[in-house]
C-alpha positions as CSV (number, residue, x, y, z in Angstrom):
1,M,-86.2,25.6,89.8
2,D,-87.8,25.2,93.2
3,E,-86.0,23.8,96.3
4,S,-87.3,20.2,95.8
5,E,-86.2,20.1,92.2
6,E,-82.7,21.4,93.1
7,A,-82.4,18.9,95.9
8,M,-83.3,16.1,93.5
9,R,-80.8,17.4,90.9
10,L,-78.0,17.4,93.5
11,R,-78.9,13.9,94.7
12,T,-79.0,12.6,91.1
13,T,-75.6,14.2,90.3
14,G,-74.1,12.7,93.5
15,W,-75.4,9.2,92.6
16,I,-74.0,9.4,89.1
17,G,-70.6,10.6,90.5
18,M,-70.5,7.8,93.0
19,A,-71.4,5.2,90.3
20,L,-68.6,6.5,88.1
21,L,-66.2,6.4,91.0
22,V,-67.1,2.9,91.9
23,G,-66.7,1.8,88.3
24,F,-63.4,3.5,88.0
25,T,-62.1,1.9,91.2
26,S,-63.3,-1.5,90.2
27,A,-61.7,-1.2,86.8
28,E,-58.3,-0.5,88.5
29,A,-58.6,-3.5,90.9
30,G,-56.9,-6.6,89.7
31,E,-56.8,-10.2,90.7
32,L,-53.8,-12.6,90.8
33,K,-54.5,-16.3,90.8
34,G,-52.7,-19.5,89.8
35,T,-51.2,-22.6,91.3
36,V,-48.0,-23.5,93.2
37,K,-46.5,-26.9,92.6
38,A,-44.5,-28.0,95.7
39,V,-42.1,-30.6,94.3
40,G,-41.2,-33.2,96.9
41,A,-43.8,-32.1,99.4
42,R,-46.7,-34.4,100.4
43,H,-49.2,-31.8,99.0
44,N,-49.2,-28.3,97.6
45,A,-50.8,-26.5,100.6
46,D,-49.1,-24.0,103.0
47,A,-47.3,-22.0,100.4
48,V,-47.6,-18.2,100.9
49,V,-47.9,-16.2,97.7
50,Y,-47.4,-12.4,98.2
51,V,-46.6,-9.1,96.5
52,D,-43.2,-7.9,97.8
53,A,-42.5,-4.4,99.0
54,I,-43.7,-1.6,96.6
55,A,-41.5,1.4,96.2
56,G,-43.0,4.5,97.9
57,K,-45.9,2.5,99.4
58,T,-46.6,1.8,103.0
59,F,-49.6,0.1,104.5
60,P,-51.1,0.6,108.0
61,A,-51.4,-2.4,110.2
62,P,-54.9,-3.7,110.6
63,A,-56.7,-2.9,113.8
64,A,-58.2,-6.4,114.0
65,H,-56.0,-9.1,115.4
66,A,-55.2,-12.3,113.6
67,V,-55.7,-15.5,115.5
68,V,-53.7,-18.8,115.8
69,D,-55.5,-21.5,117.8
70,Q,-53.8,-24.3,119.6
71,K,-56.3,-27.1,119.2
72,N,-55.9,-30.9,119.1
73,M,-52.2,-30.4,119.7
74,L,-51.8,-28.4,116.5
75,F,-51.3,-24.8,115.5
76,T,-54.3,-23.8,113.5
77,P,-53.8,-22.5,110.9
78,R,-50.4,-24.1,110.5
79,V,-49.3,-21.2,108.2
80,L,-50.6,-17.7,108.8
81,P,-49.5,-14.8,106.6
82,V,-50.0,-11.3,108.0
83,L,-49.1,-7.7,107.1
84,M,-46.2,-6.2,109.1
85,G,-47.5,-4.6,112.3
86,T,-50.3,-7.1,112.8
87,T,-51.0,-8.4,116.3
88,V,-51.6,-12.1,116.5
89,D,-53.6,-13.6,119.4
90,F,-52.5,-17.2,120.4
91,V,-55.5,-19.0,121.8
92,N,-55.3,-22.3,123.8
93,S,-58.4,-24.4,123.1
94,D,-56.9,-27.6,124.5
95,A,-57.4,-29.0,128.0
96,V,-53.7,-28.8,128.7
97,L,-51.1,-26.1,129.2
98,H,-49.6,-24.7,126.0
99,N,-46.7,-22.3,125.3
100,V,-45.8,-20.3,122.2
101,F,-42.3,-19.1,121.4
102,S,-40.2,-18.4,118.3
103,P,-36.5,-18.8,117.8
104,E,-36.3,-16.3,115.0
105,K,-34.4,-13.0,115.6
106,C,-36.7,-11.2,113.2
107,A,-39.5,-12.0,115.8
108,E,-37.3,-10.9,118.7
109,K,-37.1,-14.5,119.8
110,F,-40.4,-14.0,121.7
111,N,-41.6,-16.4,124.4
112,L,-45.1,-15.8,125.7
113,G,-44.9,-18.3,128.5
114,S,-47.6,-21.0,129.2
115,W,-51.3,-20.6,129.8
116,P,-54.3,-22.9,130.3
117,T,-57.3,-23.6,128.2
118,G,-59.6,-20.7,127.2
119,Q,-56.9,-18.1,127.6
120,S,-54.7,-16.3,125.0
121,R,-51.5,-14.3,124.7
122,S,-50.6,-11.8,122.0
123,Y,-47.6,-10.7,120.0
124,T,-47.2,-7.9,117.4
125,F,-45.0,-8.9,114.4
126,K,-43.1,-5.7,113.5
127,Q,-40.9,-6.7,110.6
128,A,-40.9,-9.0,107.5
129,C,-40.2,-12.4,108.8
130,A,-41.0,-16.1,108.5
131,A,-41.4,-16.9,112.2
132,T,-41.5,-20.5,113.3
133,L,-43.9,-21.2,116.1
134,L,-43.1,-23.8,118.7
135,C,-44.5,-25.0,122.0
136,N,-41.9,-26.0,124.7
137,V,-44.6,-28.1,126.4
138,H,-45.2,-30.1,123.2
139,P,-42.1,-30.2,121.0
140,E,-44.0,-32.0,118.2
141,M,-46.0,-28.8,117.6
142,E,-44.9,-26.5,114.8
143,G,-46.5,-23.6,113.0
144,Y,-45.5,-20.4,111.1
145,V,-46.4,-16.8,110.9
146,V,-45.2,-15.3,107.7
147,V,-45.0,-11.5,107.9
148,V,-45.1,-9.7,104.6
149,P,-44.7,-6.0,103.5
150,T,-48.0,-5.7,101.6
151,P,-51.7,-6.7,102.2
152,Y,-51.7,-8.7,99.0
153,F,-51.2,-12.3,99.9
154,A,-52.8,-15.7,100.0
155,V,-52.1,-19.3,101.2
156,T,-52.4,-22.2,98.8
157,D,-54.8,-25.1,99.3
158,R,-53.8,-28.7,98.9
159,T,-54.2,-28.5,95.1
160,G,-51.8,-25.5,95.1
161,A,-54.4,-23.0,94.1
162,Y,-54.4,-19.4,95.4
163,V,-56.2,-16.2,94.7
164,I,-55.2,-12.7,95.7
165,K,-57.9,-10.1,95.2
166,E,-58.1,-6.3,95.1
167,I,-54.6,-5.7,93.7
168,P,-54.3,-2.4,91.9
169,D,-53.1,-3.0,88.3
170,G,-49.4,-2.6,88.0
171,A,-46.0,-4.3,87.8
172,Y,-44.9,-6.2,91.0
173,T,-42.4,-8.7,92.3
174,V,-44.3,-11.7,93.5
175,K,-42.7,-14.1,96.0
176,V,-43.7,-17.6,97.2
177,W,-42.6,-18.9,100.6
178,H,-42.9,-22.6,101.8
179,P,-42.1,-24.2,105.1
180,K,-39.8,-26.8,103.5
181,L,-38.9,-25.6,100.0
182,K,-36.8,-22.8,98.5
183,E,-38.5,-19.5,98.0
184,A,-39.5,-18.5,94.4
185,S,-39.7,-15.0,93.0
186,R,-40.7,-13.5,89.6
187,P,-42.0,-10.2,88.1
188,V,-45.7,-10.1,87.4
189,A,-47.7,-7.5,85.6
190,V,-51.2,-7.4,87.0
191,S,-54.0,-6.2,84.7
192,G,-57.5,-7.2,85.6
193,S,-57.6,-11.0,86.2
194,T,-54.0,-12.2,85.9
195,S,-52.6,-15.7,86.2
196,A,-49.1,-16.7,87.5
197,D,-48.0,-20.2,88.3
198,F,-44.9,-21.2,90.4
199,E,-42.9,-24.4,91.1
200,L,-41.0,-24.8,94.3
201,K,-38.1,-27.3,94.9
202,K,-35.8,-28.3,97.7
């Protein structure tokens, strides 16, 4: 076998190996989807569905920052789930001063001060927490950063639908948090495309 034939054989073998690896990885990746019914709420949005801590597993914080905008006198998004260790940038897009603070001990009761339009301040959320966001300039403003222990999470839309992708097949505890309703929790065995519905009450 000459050098060109050997190189072609090696490339072909590598491509086959990569294809098998991709197929194997895809086969192991699951998807969790379903609906959350928020009984007593105006709609079914803003529920955070997430996989709770997995024994023996830790996940590095993402390098990219998450963003919460202050626009039209609202926190946008109103509910932001993040992995523990994530840094969130709080941007002021209004033509007035804004402030961001949280009264939660799990978020160190941070207060970032006030800043004008076009500027931002940041905070790193280090532990699992449902941190209320408030603005001392505009007391009607309220938002939430929900800090969870795994990267497997989603927020429901107004219909209550959610999808969490790329979950390795396995048995997990899945929890649901809502700003106004009691948290729900149940075991879920993820295998391929898996469905799990929840109902939250006051």
